[in-house]
N, C-alpha and C positions, 0 to 999 in steps of 0.2 A: 460426580464425574470420577470419583475414585482418587487414588494417590497421584496419578499422573494424567496430564492432559495431552491430547493430540489436536493439532490445529490443521485446518484445511483452508485453502483459498478457493472460494466458490463464487462464480458469477452470480450477481444478485437476481438475474432472470431465472435462476434455477431454485431460488429460495421461496419458501412459503411467505406470503404477505406478512404474517405475524412477526417474523424476524426483522423485516425491513421496517415495520412500524415501530418496533421496540428501539431500533437504532435511531429512527427519526425522533422518538420521544426523548431518548437520551441526549440527542443534539439540542433539542429545545430547552432542556434543563441546563446543559452546559453553557449555552449561549444566553441564558437568562431571559429567553423569550417566554417561557412558562415558569411560573413561580412555584409550582408544586407538581408532584407526580400526577395527581388527579387532573390538573389542567393540561399537562402534556399528553396524557393518554386520551383525553377527550378530544384534543386537537387532531391527533393522528388516527383516532378511531380504533383503539385496541383496549382490552380490559386491563385493569390494574393487576389482576392475577397473572396474566400473560406477561406483562411488563416485569414483574418481580420474578417470574419463573425464568426468563431468558436474559435479563439485563446484564448479568455477569458473564454471559457466554457468547454474546454476539456483539460485534463492533465493525465499523467500517474500516477498510484497509487504509492505513495512515492515521486513523483517529487514535489519539492517546500515545502517539509515538514521539512526542517532544523529548529531545535529548536521547533518543534511542538510535540503534543502528539497524541497518538492513544490508543484506548481502544479495547482490544481483549478478546473475550469470548471463552472459551475452555470447552469441556467435556472430562474429563480424567478418565481412569480406575483407580480403587483404588489399585495402586501398589506402594510399597515403592520405593521412589527415582524418580518417574516419573516427578513430579512437579519440583523437583530439577534439573533434566536433561533439562527440557524445560527452566527453568530460567537461567541455565548456558549457554545454547545455545544462548539465547537472549542477555545475557551479553557479550558473546564472539563476537556477531555480532555488538556490539557497542550500543545496546539499553540501555538506562538508565531506569531501572525499578522504577516506581514511587509508585505504589500501587499494592497490591495483595489481592484479596478477594476470599475465597474458602468456599464452602458449605460442610457440612458433607456428605460423600458419601452415596447415596441412591441407592440400587440395584447395587452396585459396580461401580457407576459413580459419580464423583465429578464435580460440576460446578465451574470453576475458571474464574475470571475476572482480567485482568492485564492491568494497564495503563503504557505506556512507553513514554519516550521522545526520539524522533527520530533524534535529531541533529547530533549525532556522529556515526550513523549507517554506517557500511561498505557495507551493502546490501540494496537494495530497500525493502520497506515494503512488497510488494507482493511476493518477493523472499523469505523473512523470513517466511511468512505465508505458502508458499508451502513446505518449508523444514520442518517446525515444524509439518505440517499436515502428513508428512511421518514418524514421530517418532512413534514407536510401543506403543500403549496405548492411543494415542491422537485420540479420537473418532470423534470429530468435532472441527473446529476452525472458527471463524468469526470475522471480524473487525466490531465492533458495533458503533464506532465513531472515527472521525479523525478531529483534529483542525489544 
């Protein structure tokens, strides 16, 4: 991959099956369901060579983020209590809220950027994003950085 890496967030439906199977095999090993790489790749149906080729380059959103931070950008309608609801849900999910930045609402929409520590989250980051996106008044949500 050269000296620097670029990262993309891609919906798994757009990925070739081999990447998904490699992530599944990694999960089997991390959860100690499979005791060896050979056993894990046999279970998911991918070759050992494909596993070793991609294992360092693919991972599930939220996987391996224990103790790490994520920065999430929101567009929220200007409604009393909406930001509080989002923050409460994040806290209930185990996210440690580190910073909150909000603009003055313009045309009824406020831009909010929140950084969170993901170490104690009960949900995967991707699941948290999906649920928050469904809250009435959340116009858009996007992960803008993850460490």
